[in-house]
C-alpha positions as CSV (number, residue, x, y, z in Angstrom):
1,M,0.0,0.0,-0.1
2,S,1.6,3.4,-0.9
3,R,1.8,6.2,1.6
4,R,-0.7,9.2,1.1
5,R,1.2,12.7,0.8
6,I,-0.7,15.3,2.6
7,A,0.3,18.9,2.4
8,L,-0.7,20.7,5.6
9,I,-0.7,24.5,5.0
10,S,-0.7,26.9,8.2
11,T,-1.7,30.2,8.1
12,G,-2.8,30.8,11.9
13,G,-5.9,31.5,13.4
14,T,-7.6,30.4,16.8
15,I,-6.3,26.7,16.3
16,E,-2.8,28.0,16.5
17,K,-3.3,30.7,19.3
18,T,-1.0,30.5,22.5
19,Y,-1.3,32.3,25.8
20,D,1.0,35.0,26.3
21,E,1.8,35.5,29.8
22,L,3.2,39.0,29.7
23,S,0.2,40.5,27.8
24,G,-2.5,38.2,29.3
25,V,-3.8,37.6,25.6
26,L,-4.2,34.6,23.2
27,A,-2.1,35.5,20.2
28,N,-0.5,33.9,17.0
29,Q,3.1,33.7,17.9
30,V,4.0,30.2,17.5
31,S,2.6,27.0,15.6
32,V,1.1,24.3,17.9
33,L,0.6,22.3,14.9
34,D,3.6,20.1,15.4
35,V,2.6,19.1,18.8
36,M,-1.1,18.2,17.7
37,L,0.3,16.2,14.6
38,A,2.7,14.3,17.2
39,S,-0.1,13.2,19.4
40,L,-2.2,11.5,16.2
41,E,-1.5,8.0,14.7
42,L,-1.1,8.8,10.9
43,R,-0.7,5.6,9.5
44,G,0.0,5.5,5.8
45,V,0.2,9.2,5.6
46,D,3.1,11.7,5.1
47,V,2.3,14.9,6.1
48,M,4.4,17.9,4.8
49,R,4.3,20.9,6.6
50,V,4.0,24.4,4.9
51,Q,4.1,27.2,7.0
52,L,2.7,30.3,5.1
53,M,1.7,32.7,7.6
54,N,0.5,33.0,11.2
55,K,-2.1,35.5,11.3
56,D,-5.4,36.1,13.0
57,S,-7.8,35.6,10.0
58,L,-9.5,38.9,10.9
59,E,-6.1,40.5,10.1
60,M,-6.0,38.8,6.5
61,S,-6.1,40.7,3.2
62,D,-7.5,39.8,0.0
63,A,-3.9,39.2,-1.3
64,D,-3.6,36.7,1.6
65,H,-6.5,34.9,0.5
66,T,-5.1,34.6,-2.9
67,L,-1.6,33.6,-1.8
68,I,-3.3,30.8,0.2
69,A,-5.6,29.7,-2.8
70,E,-2.3,29.8,-5.0
71,T,-0.5,27.7,-2.6
72,A,-3.3,25.2,-2.2
73,D,-3.4,24.9,-5.7
74,R,0.2,24.3,-6.3
75,M,0.3,21.8,-3.4
76,A,-2.9,20.0,-4.8
77,R,-0.9,19.2,-8.0
78,A,2.2,17.9,-6.0
79,C,0.3,15.9,-3.0
80,D,-2.7,13.6,-3.0
81,G,-4.6,16.1,-0.6
82,V,-4.3,19.5,1.1
83,V,-5.4,20.8,4.8
84,V,-5.4,24.2,5.2
85,V,-5.5,25.1,8.9
86,H,-7.2,28.8,8.9
87,G,-9.0,31.1,11.3
88,T,-12.5,30.5,11.1
89,D,-13.7,34.4,10.7
90,R,-12.3,34.5,7.3
91,L,-12.1,31.0,6.1
92,A,-15.3,31.0,4.1
93,A,-13.6,33.8,2.2
94,T,-10.5,31.9,1.3
95,G,-12.6,28.7,0.6
96,E,-14.7,30.9,-2.1
97,R,-11.1,32.4,-3.4
98,V,-9.8,28.6,-4.0
99,V,-12.9,28.0,-5.9
100,E,-12.9,31.3,-7.7
101,L,-9.3,31.1,-9.0
102,V,-8.8,27.4,-9.2
103,G,-12.2,25.7,-9.5
104,T,-11.7,22.0,-8.8
105,P,-8.5,21.4,-7.7
106,A,-6.4,18.3,-8.9
107,T,-6.7,16.8,-5.3
108,P,-9.2,17.8,-2.3
109,V,-8.3,20.8,-0.5
110,V,-9.9,20.8,3.0
111,L,-10.0,24.0,5.2
112,T,-10.2,23.7,8.9
113,G,-9.8,25.6,12.2
114,A,-11.1,25.8,15.6
115,M,-13.5,27.9,17.9
116,R,-11.5,27.7,20.9
117,P,-7.5,27.3,20.9
118,Y,-5.5,24.1,21.1
119,E,-4.1,25.1,24.6
120,L,-7.6,25.6,26.1
121,R,-9.0,22.6,27.9
122,S,-12.4,22.5,26.0
123,T,-10.8,23.0,22.3
124,D,-12.2,21.6,19.3
125,A,-8.7,22.1,17.5
126,L,-7.6,18.3,17.6
127,Q,-10.9,16.9,16.8
128,N,-11.3,19.2,13.7
129,L,-7.4,18.8,12.7
130,T,-8.0,14.8,12.6
131,E,-11.5,15.3,10.8
132,A,-9.6,17.5,8.2
133,L,-7.1,15.0,7.8
134,L,-9.4,11.9,7.6
135,A,-11.6,13.9,5.1
136,V,-9.0,15.0,2.5
137,Q,-8.4,11.2,2.0
138,L,-12.1,10.3,1.3
139,V,-13.5,13.2,-0.7
140,P,-13.3,13.8,-4.2
141,P,-11.4,16.6,-5.7
142,G,-12.9,19.9,-4.8
143,V,-12.9,22.5,-2.0
144,Y,-14.2,21.8,1.6
145,V,-14.3,22.9,5.1
146,A,-14.2,20.0,7.8
147,M,-15.3,20.7,11.5
148,H,-17.5,19.7,14.1
149,N,-18.4,16.3,12.6
150,Q,-19.5,17.8,9.1
151,V,-17.6,18.2,5.7
152,L,-19.1,20.8,3.4
153,R,-18.2,21.7,-0.2
154,F,-17.5,25.3,-1.3
155,P,-19.2,27.2,-2.7
156,G,-21.7,28.5,-0.6
157,V,-20.4,27.7,3.0
158,V,-20.7,30.3,5.7
159,K,-19.8,30.7,9.3
160,D,-22.9,30.5,11.5
161,R,-21.7,32.7,14.5
162,T,-25.0,31.7,16.3
163,L,-24.2,27.8,16.4
164,G,-20.2,28.5,16.5
165,T,-19.9,26.4,13.1
166,F,-20.3,26.3,9.6
167,T,-23.3,25.9,7.6
168,R,-24.7,26.1,3.7
169,A,-25.7,29.5,2.7
170,T,-26.8,27.6,-0.8
171,P,-27.6,24.2,-1.8
172,E,-24.8,21.8,-2.2
173,P,-23.0,22.1,-5.6
174,T,-23.2,19.1,-8.0
175,P,-19.8,17.6,-8.7
């Protein structure tokens, strides 16, 4: 059985926030993804880390969304799948940008993030990362978000701030 090559593009967001004791705030300063990955049993998978940026998604510009989309496209052509770790506030904007610039990528591109940082006891970060790593191996080529026990395909995915997750704003696109 051949090993699957998954590109993991990190862009920052809540999932990667750490507590800064001096300022007393959660901030994007160092990536915790390596710690998260080390805690998972990833048989048959080689994860290639691509540390693109480390930003709160509220601080992302249109150029950042385009850079993420272009990087995801390039990695989708070189790997068996791509997972993009992203802040949830602007995750939908990046998903839509990938669809706009790429259409259907060569292999699946799955975006994920967290509503609560990995460092918190009640985090959803590890669950969401695990779901994204599984989803990218199972879904057909396309652009998706995988979080909270669901996988939704772009376009038409939005953040539901009331429920604290993602939902469809438009009917599921036909493949």
